[in-house]
C-alpha positions in Angstrom: 107.6 118.9 145.8 108.0 122.8 146.8 110.9 124.8 147.6 109.6 126.4 150.6 109.6 130.6 151.2 107.6 129.9 154.8 109.4 131.3 158.2 107.2 130.0 160.9 105.1 126.1 161.6 102.2 127.4 159.4 103.2 129.2 156.2 104.9 126.4 156.2 102.5 123.8 156.0 100.2 126.1 153.9 102.2 125.9 151.4 103.0 122.2 152.1 99.2 121.2 151.4 98.0 124.0 148.9 99.5 121.5 146.0 98.5 118.5 147.9 95.2 119.5 148.7 94.6 120.8 145.0 95.4 116.7 143.9 93.0 115.5 147.3 90.3 117.3 145.3 90.0 118.7 148.8 89.9 121.8 150.9 93.4 123.1 151.4 92.3 124.9 154.3 90.9 121.8 156.1 93.9 120.0 155.4 95.9 122.6 157.3 93.4 122.0 160.2 93.9 118.3 160.9 97.7 119.1 160.0 97.8 121.6 162.5 95.5 119.7 164.8 98.5 117.0 164.9 101.3 119.1 165.8 99.7 120.4 168.8 100.2 116.8 170.2 103.6 117.3 169.7 106.0 119.1 166.7 106.4 116.1 163.6 110.2 117.9 163.0 111.8 114.6 164.0 115.1 116.8 164.7 118.2 116.3 162.4 116.9 119.1 159.5 113.5 116.7 159.2 109.9 117.6 159.5 107.0 114.9 158.7 103.8 116.3 159.4 101.2 114.0 158.6 97.2 113.5 159.8 94.5 111.7 158.3 91.0 113.1 156.2 87.8 111.7 156.2 87.1 112.6 152.5 90.6 111.0 150.8 90.2 108.1 148.8 94.1 107.3 148.7 97.0 108.3 150.3 99.1 111.6 149.1 102.7 112.4 149.8 104.4 116.2 149.5 107.9 117.2 150.2 109.2 120.8 150.3 112.8 121.7 151.0 113.7 125.3 152.6 117.4 126.3 151.7 117.0 128.8 155.0 115.0 125.9 157.3 112.3 126.9 159.1 111.3 127.2 163.5 109.1 123.7 163.1 109.9 123.3 166.7 112.0 120.5 166.0 112.7 118.1 169.6 116.1 119.5 168.3 115.3 122.6 168.0 117.1 123.3 165.5 116.0 124.8 161.7 114.3 122.2 159.5 114.7 121.8 155.8 113.3 118.3 154.5 109.7 117.8 154.9 107.5 114.9 153.9 104.3 116.2 153.9 102.0 112.3 154.6 97.9 112.7 153.9 96.0 109.7 154.5 92.5 108.1 154.8 90.6 108.6 158.1 90.3 104.6 158.0 93.8 103.4 157.2 96.0 103.3 161.2 98.0 100.7 159.7 99.3 102.0 156.3 99.5 105.5 157.7 102.5 103.9 160.7 103.8 101.7 158.1 104.5 105.0 155.2 105.9 107.4 158.6 107.8 104.3 159.4 109.5 104.3 156.0 110.1 107.3 155.5 111.7 107.8 159.2 114.1 104.9 158.4 115.1 106.4 155.1 115.7 110.0 155.9 118.0 108.4 158.9 120.1 107.9 156.0 122.7 110.8 155.9 123.7 110.8 152.4 120.5 110.3 151.1 119.5 113.4 152.8 122.5 115.6 151.5 120.8 114.5 148.0 117.4 115.5 149.2 118.9 119.2 150.8 121.2 120.1 147.5 118.4 118.8 144.6 118.2 121.6 142.2 114.6 120.8 141.5 111.9 118.1 141.3 113.2 115.4 138.9 116.9 115.5 141.1 113.8 114.9 144.1 112.0 112.1 142.5 115.3 109.8 141.2 117.0 110.4 144.9 113.9 108.9 146.3 113.8 106.1 143.3 117.5 105.1 144.2 116.9 105.1 148.1 113.6 103.1 148.2 115.1 100.7 145.7 117.9 99.6 148.3 115.0 98.7 151.2 
């Protein structure tokens, strides 16, 4: 979890990808390249203050999820043209299309819950974020 300092899309992706790449033992630059490539197809800023940057990488052995919050909001070229505050970064192995799509759908679904989004946005630290996600996930 990162309290993002970025002001633009590429910087936000770099900030989100760096700790995830370290955990996944892959190049942060390569992860950002994959994410930016996906963004060129259309923004993963889905509106409502939410961004779900995602991509598939051949060097991954499992999926990785990163979460970032931007208190000030970032211009992520969202479909509603509003700043993005909550980011879920998802990277999966190249050959895991089914899992990738299932996780994107699940993340999108739980983020439609306004009280949950408010809990995330106001979380003071990673423990509060983890607890909010755990509780929300139990309800599915």
